[in-house]
Wavefront OBJ file of the C-alpha trace (Angstrom):
o trace
v 0.000 0.000 0.000
v 1.815 2.972 0.932
v 3.787 2.788 0.656
v 6.410 4.905 0.618
v 3.555 6.188 2.635
v 4.039 9.717 2.724
v 3.556 8.332 5.471
v 2.646 6.816 8.722
v 1.043 9.729 10.430
v 2.720 10.946 13.524
v 5.910 9.347 12.336
v 6.076 12.126 9.798
v 4.341 14.926 11.626
v 5.944 14.519 15.016
v 9.112 12.475 14.823
v 10.704 14.996 12.505
v 10.200 17.640 15.176
v 12.999 16.236 17.321
v 16.062 18.496 17.525
v 18.534 18.204 14.669
v 21.909 16.944 15.952
v 24.770 19.390 15.719
v 27.041 18.733 12.740
v 30.200 16.773 13.426
v 33.508 16.629 11.616
v 32.785 13.135 10.290
v 29.491 11.606 9.135
v 28.051 8.898 11.398
v 28.756 5.291 10.561
v 26.050 3.562 8.496
v 23.301 2.102 10.615
v 23.071 -1.657 10.941
v 21.012 -4.382 12.581
v 22.580 -6.391 15.386
v 20.790 -9.452 16.770
v 21.397 -10.915 20.222
v 19.851 -14.307 21.048
v 17.735 -14.411 24.198
v 15.224 -16.817 25.686
v 11.480 -16.315 25.869
v 11.926 -15.714 29.604
v 13.681 -12.462 28.647
v 10.507 -11.143 26.994
v 8.768 -9.170 29.727
v 5.022 -9.696 29.515
v 5.259 -12.692 27.175
v 3.030 -14.929 29.295
v 0.401 -12.182 29.680
v -0.173 -11.471 25.987
v -2.907 -13.038 23.870
v -0.594 -14.278 21.119
v -3.575 -15.856 19.375
v -4.752 -12.325 18.494
v -1.707 -11.984 16.240
v -2.191 -15.374 14.564
v -4.447 -14.188 11.691
v -1.843 -11.601 10.671
v 0.993 -14.105 10.979
v -0.915 -16.771 9.048
v -1.621 -14.338 6.204
v 2.066 -13.425 6.023
v 3.012 -17.108 5.999
v 0.590 -17.786 3.130
v 2.270 -15.034 1.132
v 5.707 -16.417 1.957
v 4.675 -19.917 0.901
v 4.058 -18.747 -2.672
v 7.738 -17.885 -3.094
v 10.601 -20.179 -4.110
v 12.525 -22.163 -1.491
v 15.831 -20.405 -2.115
v 14.442 -16.872 -1.818
v 16.003 -14.848 0.999
v 13.744 -13.609 3.786
v 14.822 -10.041 4.420
v 17.960 -8.134 3.441
v 21.074 -10.329 3.448
v 18.825 -13.277 4.388
v 18.647 -11.943 7.950
v 15.704 -14.321 8.564
v 16.986 -17.205 6.446
v 15.285 -18.585 3.361
v 11.725 -19.433 2.452
v 12.531 -23.155 2.769
v 13.487 -22.637 6.411
v 10.147 -20.976 7.102
v 7.930 -23.641 5.565
v 7.760 -26.037 8.573
v 6.949 -23.265 11.059
v 4.375 -21.712 8.726
v 2.735 -25.107 8.149
v 2.367 -25.525 11.917
v 0.989 -21.999 12.330
v -1.593 -22.641 9.591
v -3.194 -25.258 11.842
v -3.172 -23.120 14.979
v -6.423 -22.098 16.690
v -6.737 -18.300 16.852
v -9.110 -18.684 19.819
v -6.577 -20.325 22.148
v -3.930 -17.934 23.492
v -2.091 -20.594 25.486
v -1.833 -22.997 22.562
v -0.653 -20.205 20.263
v 2.030 -19.202 22.762
v 3.260 -22.770 23.123
v 3.355 -23.263 19.353
v 5.400 -20.122 18.796
v 7.845 -21.167 21.525
v 8.159 -24.552 19.820
v 9.060 -23.167 16.391
v 10.792 -19.828 17.024
v 13.569 -18.224 19.057
v 13.749 -14.532 20.006
v 16.626 -12.167 19.158
v 16.878 -8.663 20.547
v 17.308 -6.042 17.821
v 19.831 -3.226 18.160
v 21.099 -0.551 15.829
v 23.875 1.993 15.796
v 22.234 3.758 18.751
v 21.457 0.617 20.729
v 18.238 -1.355 21.306
v 16.043 1.691 21.974
v 14.142 3.381 19.132
v 11.107 5.495 18.258
v 7.656 3.969 17.779
v 4.654 5.852 16.452
v 1.131 4.984 15.330
v -1.045 5.334 12.253
v -4.670 4.628 11.411
v -7.293 4.544 8.683
v -9.246 7.837 8.705
v -12.845 8.296 7.583
v -13.757 11.227 5.334
v -16.916 12.545 3.713
v -16.863 12.672 -0.068
v -18.517 12.118 -3.426
v -17.613 10.828 -6.876
v -18.470 14.128 -8.531
v -17.599 17.665 -7.574
v -20.154 20.038 -6.106
v -20.246 22.958 -3.688
v -19.899 20.679 -0.656
v -17.202 18.397 -2.061
v -14.529 20.404 -3.848
v -11.190 18.937 -2.709
v -9.915 16.238 -5.098
v -8.275 12.921 -4.313
v -6.255 12.050 -7.406
v -5.490 8.676 -8.932
v -2.038 7.808 -10.211
v -1.060 9.695 -13.390
v -0.011 7.445 -16.261
v 3.279 9.342 -16.751
v 4.462 8.844 -13.158
v 7.402 6.420 -13.033
v 8.484 4.776 -9.753
v 11.962 3.293 -9.495
v 12.997 0.736 -6.849
v 16.644 1.639 -6.384
v 17.391 -1.707 -4.752
v 16.904 -3.285 -8.178
v 20.088 -1.511 -9.275
v 22.320 -1.656 -6.198
v 22.086 -3.828 -3.099
v 23.023 -0.971 -0.748
v 20.033 1.016 -2.057
v 17.583 -1.674 -0.916
v 14.402 -0.125 0.485
v 14.942 3.202 -1.318
v 12.924 4.497 -4.257
v 12.465 7.585 -6.368
v 9.723 8.723 -8.712
v 9.432 11.160 -11.580
v 8.526 11.405 -15.237
v 10.532 10.672 -18.351
v 11.486 13.693 -20.439
v 13.671 13.161 -23.519
v 14.831 9.826 -22.164
v 15.741 11.170 -18.713
v 13.889 10.801 -15.404
v 12.934 14.256 -14.144
v 11.211 15.322 -10.883
v 7.430 15.176 -10.866
v 5.177 18.086 -9.908
v 5.231 18.855 -6.170
v 2.263 19.522 -3.874
v 2.203 23.256 -4.575
v 2.272 22.760 -8.345
v -0.421 20.085 -8.196
v -2.597 22.345 -6.066
v -2.185 25.088 -8.673
v -3.410 22.822 -11.455
v -0.330 21.040 -12.817
v -2.432 17.883 -13.269
v -5.747 19.544 -14.122
v -7.885 18.434 -17.068
v -6.424 14.917 -17.065
v -9.430 13.134 -15.558
v -7.435 12.065 -12.494
v -10.075 12.913 -9.871
v -10.992 9.712 -8.046
v -13.178 11.306 -5.340
v -13.973 14.756 -4.058
v -13.965 15.383 -0.281
v -15.215 18.255 1.819
v -12.116 19.267 3.757
v -8.596 20.098 2.584
v -7.052 19.314 5.970
v -8.715 15.895 6.067
v -7.353 15.204 2.578
v -3.861 16.209 3.715
v -3.987 13.837 6.684
v -5.378 11.071 4.484
v -2.239 11.381 2.360
v -0.118 11.047 5.476
v -1.928 7.890 6.586
v -1.914 6.445 3.072
v -5.382 4.879 3.124
v -8.865 5.615 4.389
v -12.594 5.266 3.944
v -14.916 7.703 2.163
v -18.543 8.073 3.303
v -20.647 8.853 0.219
v -23.909 10.868 0.168
v -25.973 7.726 -0.573
v -24.853 6.103 2.679
v -22.316 3.734 1.143
v -18.695 3.671 2.262
v -15.759 2.988 -0.050
v -12.119 2.428 0.735
v -9.135 4.116 -0.903
v -5.531 3.009 -0.682
v -2.079 4.185 -1.621
v -1.363 4.024 -5.357
v 1.822 6.079 -5.736
v 3.764 9.079 -4.474
v 5.231 11.934 -6.484
v 8.819 11.240 -5.435
v 9.401 14.404 -3.439
v 10.717 13.994 0.129
v 8.329 14.462 3.004
v 8.738 17.734 4.922
v 7.181 17.629 8.380
v 4.974 20.649 8.885
v 5.199 20.133 12.639
v 8.809 21.253 12.490
v 7.799 24.327 10.470
v 5.165 25.259 13.048
v 7.713 24.897 15.842
v 10.238 27.022 13.920
v 7.746 29.863 13.527
v 6.735 29.683 17.185
v 3.207 28.525 16.454
v 3.626 25.360 18.537
v 5.999 24.368 21.304
v 8.102 21.327 20.407
v 6.820 19.354 23.392
v 3.219 20.137 22.408
v 3.445 18.814 18.842
v 1.018 15.971 18.186
v -1.149 15.035 15.261
v -4.099 16.607 17.104
v -2.305 19.879 17.889
v -1.173 20.251 14.269
v -4.688 19.596 12.983
v -6.147 22.044 15.515
v -3.692 24.758 14.450
v -4.493 24.280 10.761
v -8.218 24.416 11.484
v -7.850 27.569 13.576
v -5.763 29.333 10.896
v -7.590 28.747 7.601
v -5.844 31.661 5.878
v -2.419 30.123 6.570
v -3.223 26.398 6.517
v -2.851 25.937 2.752
v 0.569 27.578 2.637
v 1.782 25.537 5.608
v 0.613 22.261 4.068
v 2.319 23.247 0.807
v 5.641 23.288 2.680
v 5.446 19.527 2.330
v 6.149 18.817 -1.382
v 5.227 15.135 -1.105
v 1.895 14.162 -2.673
v 0.114 10.789 -2.567
v -2.143 9.345 -5.270
v -4.917 6.873 -4.444
v -6.858 3.956 -5.865
v -10.206 2.517 -4.874
v -9.922 -0.697 -2.863
v -12.544 -3.429 -3.046
v -13.112 -5.671 -0.040
v -11.363 -5.603 3.309
v -8.548 -3.258 4.177
v -6.476 -1.314 4.637
v -3.748 -3.050 2.662
v -0.127 -2.904 3.800
v 3.124 -3.025 1.862
v 3.073 -6.830 1.985
v -0.163 -6.713 -0.012
v -2.192 -8.018 2.934
v -5.034 -6.684 5.072
v -3.629 -5.054 8.201
v -4.679 -6.082 11.720
v -5.386 -3.321 14.247
v -2.889 -3.402 17.071
v -0.971 -6.309 15.541
v 0.470 -4.987 12.254
v 3.669 -2.972 12.436
v 5.346 -0.871 9.757
v 9.131 -1.292 9.651
v 12.133 -0.292 7.566
v 12.574 -2.978 4.859
v 16.213 -1.986 4.506
v 16.792 -3.851 7.778
v 13.664 -5.826 8.614
v 11.887 -8.573 6.632
v 8.193 -8.180 5.968
v 6.103 -10.985 7.425
v 8.353 -11.432 10.458
v 6.808 -11.903 13.940
v 8.175 -9.378 16.441
v 7.814 -9.002 20.193
v 7.104 -5.305 20.793
v 8.049 -3.674 24.106
v 7.441 0.088 24.223
v 6.043 2.721 26.572
v 2.238 2.767 26.741
v 0.983 6.125 25.379
v -2.225 6.222 27.432
v -0.820 4.972 30.726
v 2.085 6.871 32.317
v 4.709 4.389 33.389
v 2.944 1.516 31.625
v 4.277 -0.725 28.867
v 2.748 -1.926 25.616
v 4.014 -5.485 25.154
v 2.589 -7.746 22.488
v 3.262 -9.983 19.512
v 3.048 -8.062 16.232
v 3.860 -8.813 12.597
v 5.967 -6.663 10.247
v 3.487 -6.056 7.419
v 3.957 -2.491 6.257
v 6.492 0.239 5.511
v 6.526 4.019 5.552
v 8.539 6.967 4.312
v 9.408 8.096 7.852
v 10.161 4.606 9.138
v 13.918 4.531 8.894
v 16.338 2.480 10.966
v 16.789 -1.001 12.409
v 14.810 -0.195 15.574
v 11.883 1.854 14.320
v 8.205 1.029 13.999
v 4.732 2.392 13.347
v 1.819 0.486 14.869
v -1.446 0.269 12.939
v -4.146 1.342 15.407
v -7.316 0.640 13.395
v -10.043 2.650 11.687
v -11.938 5.769 12.683
v -11.733 8.591 15.195
v -10.859 6.530 18.285
v -8.025 4.817 16.409
v -6.871 8.233 15.240
v -6.705 9.526 18.799
v -4.618 6.537 19.869
v -2.326 6.832 16.856
v -1.919 10.551 17.459
v -0.815 9.919 21.048
v 1.890 7.431 20.094
v 5.429 8.719 20.106
v 7.070 6.206 22.376
v 10.513 4.836 23.033
v 11.130 1.121 23.174
v 12.365 -1.840 21.221
v 11.518 -5.195 19.717
v 12.697 -8.758 19.382
v 12.756 -10.750 16.134
v 11.283 -14.249 16.321
v 13.263 -16.458 13.927
v 12.596 -20.088 12.979
v 14.789 -22.359 15.089
v 16.838 -23.598 12.159
v 17.716 -19.996 11.273
v 18.348 -19.167 14.918
v 20.755 -22.057 15.384
v 22.775 -21.084 12.340
v 22.979 -17.441 13.444
v 24.197 -18.488 16.883
v 26.893 -20.712 15.381
v 28.355 -17.934 13.234
v 28.061 -15.127 15.812
l 1 2 3 4 5 6 7 8 9 10 11 12 13 14 15 16 17 18 19 20 21 22 23 24 25 26 27 28 29 30 31 32 33 34 35 36 37 38 39 40 41 42 43 44 45 46 47 48 49 50 51 52 53 54 55 56 57 58 59 60 61 62 63 64 65 66 67 68 69 70 71 72 73 74 75 76 77 78 79 80 81 82 83 84 85 86 87 88 89 90 91 92 93 94 95 96 97 98 99 100 101 102 103 104 105 106 107 108 109 110 111 112 113 114 115 116 117 118 119 120 121 122 123 124 125 126 127 128 129 130 131 132 133 134 135 136 137 138 139 140 141 142 143 144 145 146 147 148 149 150 151 152 153 154 155 156 157 158 159 160 161 162 163 164 165 166 167 168 169 170 171 172 173 174 175 176 177 178 179 180 181 182 183 184 185 186 187 188 189 190 191 192 193 194 195 196 197 198 199 200 201 202 203 204 205 206 207 208 209 210 211 212 213 214 215 216 217 218 219 220 221 222 223 224 225 226 227 228 229 230 231 232 233 234 235 236 237 238 239 240 241 242 243 244 245 246 247 248 249 250 251 252 253 254 255 256 257 258 259 260 261 262 263 264 265 266 267 268 269 270 271 272 273 274 275 276 277 278 279 280 281 282 283 284 285 286 287 288 289 290 291 292 293 294 295 296 297 298 299 300 301 302 303 304 305 306 307 308 309 310 311 312 313 314 315 316 317 318 319 320 321 322 323 324 325 326 327 328 329 330 331 332 333 334 335 336 337 338 339 340 341 342 343 344 345 346 347 348 349 350 351 352 353 354 355 356 357 358 359 360 361 362 363 364 365 366 367 368 369 370 371 372 373 374 375 376 377 378 379 380 381 382 383 384 385 386 387 388 389 390 391 392 393 394 395 396 397
């Protein structure tokens, strides 16, 4: 889906508001993923989680994995082994009962071993949340619905840079071909001024420019139509321009205090300043195009339906999609509490960068949006690897 997801809500609006480190004489060393084997007894809260709640997501990821060839690597540099090494564990998971938490926990302990993930800055990283918003819209423009959601233009070209060089894995650019060369595509400001007008690209029309902006950040959503029906839209493409966090711009101009920046505070400021809101949103040149989605959703980067509270967006440069992870982060709604649960890496996002970095899918609608908007937590995760992969990694470490 997204996803470059222009992207993963607060990840883009809030995380970029952290102070910029002072320049140093030498650039930092490239980030990397380090894995340390641990036992399940090291996973605080493991016995209290309902692991069965994550089984549907894990089973869907296993089904996708099973359609690939045995020799295919799972993750960059085969960090999680090969598809062949996953087949026995996935076959066992396919038979698991998603109603029995104890049986699911025992099964996972039987087939997997946990490894603590660390990066250049250690095992602690930033975790945010995203959700599927609901907007009001129509298929044709009128006085009430005048803000367009555009479908992907046919001259937009997306390039997966990892297809050309291994060290560019997980990176992509987009543009349009002019005289045989790839050139930058129109940015948000140009599109808003009509750069793509009269091309029949309007997929839906919605009633609020700020809602449309936040829909682009989340990458998918639902549109309530005047006849009472609801349709789903998902990420189709992005214009290739880097995301610029408007939260940082609002902090720089003194409109918001850094510690007060949340998705809600940014939305409230835009709503309260209609004469300035458009110009502030145009500071972000990134623009997302949509497609209509039939059936269940939203759909993540793995091409699968996401599970609220159990699907995590990760950086594919370091982390394999489809991998079960034990998440251990601060609880956003409970001071001093911890959010500890089994999740599955099923999505990606433009702001999700680094070996210890995640964005938790919180669900659909306003309540999910409030929870996602409150998430800007520190914590870490553990990779659960099939035992055959785990044993090999321990032998060579």
